[in-house]
C-alpha angles and dihedrals in degrees: 000000000000097000113116097013111148139161122279116277093248139017140191135199112271095203087228112111097211093048103041115179123008132189111289094244097048123096128221115218139173115256092237087064092055102036136040123197115237124194114194118163131207113241095187104029092223098121122104115277113230126204119216111226126178097222103031101030121216109357134167109285096223095041089062093051102273119149117254112262123202120239095246088064091052098054107119095028116135120261117226123191132202114292096021122122120233121204126195099219094207095046102038094113088058092053101257094164131124141167116233119237095186140025115273148124130278135184115294088234094061123092118233120201133187123199121256099201144006112320145122110252090198089060090053096045087057091047092052091052096055116109089236093059092037088058090053091048087051092053093049097045117107137199141070129331134010136259127021091312092057126098096245122150134188100221119212095246091055090046091053096052093059121101124227136178116270114197119185112283096248088052091049088057091049092050092050091046090052094048092045089055091045090051092054092049093050092047091056090051091048094050092052092051093046090049090053092051091049091049093048090050089051089049091054090052094050092047091047093048093051094047099049094041103035104015125229100281111092100202103064139126116248133205129196113264091205090232120104094211093052102037121183121356133189113286097240094051123100121229108207147132116289090240090064091071106012134054119226119205121186123222118261094255088225120137105230124199116248119233132181094243123028144084116332123248120215108213134153095297092055091052096059094092128064092243117044115258118198096172094108099025121136112248133218137194126277090247094058093039087061091054094045095055096045116123097035095304098130107121115230134195107278095035126115124230110213129194115229097176139033098007093031111199098018111133141178133202116231109234101161136080091212111124115248141148136229115260126203126313097018137099135199125240121192142156136190094208107033131066105253091196086062090050088050090056088050091052090052095048125110087235089064092045087056091051092048091053088057094050092048095049108128094009115137093210128032101247137118128206126224091257091058091047091054089049095054109123118238132188100223123195123194114286095254090056091045088058092048093050090050092050092049094048093044090054098041096047092048087065095044092046092052089056092049092049089050092052093048092048087056090051089053091050095047089051091053090046093051092049092049091046095052093048095047093049099041092052097043103254090125127042111226100164099107092038093053093049090054096052121114119246111280121257106251094201123114116289116208117226112251136196092292090072108028100078096032092057091067097069105079099070121169096343089094094057130041106348117261125210097259091052109037106013106034 
């Protein structure tokens, strides 16, 4: 697909700083010459409400999980018709544009544009989503604050004054066809790598479950544990409550001030990885650190930090001598006789997740108290066997984790490649006319959303439903 792609034979200056040179036969036009804003309002609110999503465009609000909204709350919403472009004024710099394929309603704070001449709206939607164009939208946005949390809008008059490349219409069609094909190929690759990561993670879970429930020796005698979620365990292992071998110490339940430089706090975020990571931890003063570690609460190397709230059951092994304190919603688990890294593998195992599900049945909120942590049932082998299991799992998981990191790096690289390809093709740095003509007819079957869209689709929030103050009323 990419073999033989080259720049166009000749270029000219566009006169637009962010765009630079464009193919010699392309035009550069102001957006107000290509699009006209339309403002039609619903008088009954009975039309379908559409949600603007970065990856999937304009989609039915309820079909993507939005709460049903009564028509009286939708009176005054803007009506969009097929072929028109919708812009989220506050998220224009992030590429929140889409072309409508059906008639529906969108937020009153959005802008709706219809074309004034021959053009491909899908070409321009792709153009508006490029980082180059997004940076221009950002510079032209006006309002209060800075960054994504600011109240900056790209107003329609500013949008119309901006210049954009305008290839011949037939060439716009070929560019879109080429990029659609490239997207499908990239999605196939992404799904394969995502599938690999998922299978490797599942493999880790099965290996961990086998090791902490049955051990790593194949020819052993088993006995019933008496617990359905645990099953049979090695005959020489003890099945007992965690408190019988480990000490559980709750956090101080003291709200400490955060400071730029100080002593790290291990809270829920820091316990999301198997090994404790304090690199991005909040920090507090020495005075509050002393208060937080009072009563034997100072974590030591070899302890485990366990989440009781929010991410219930997440745990991290302390492998550092760096002084730190427990933050909120965690507790500390330690033992002078047992291998706490073995315990951490148990806490990460599918068997433990099955046990936690039983503990949390009927709970309104996902949280567990210290007494319940102490009562968690553990299948405990002799200390020597604990050490052997830890050595085996550390070695095995190091190899699997290396494969997972490699697959995830590839996903990052393919995203960067896709973004650069779209930018180069849409702005005329690469000539795809011949390549687009030679492409096979596209597969019209369903195309499952991949990782390109899953995270991006979370950014719209309530603006697609009943207007909130920072959208419609600010």
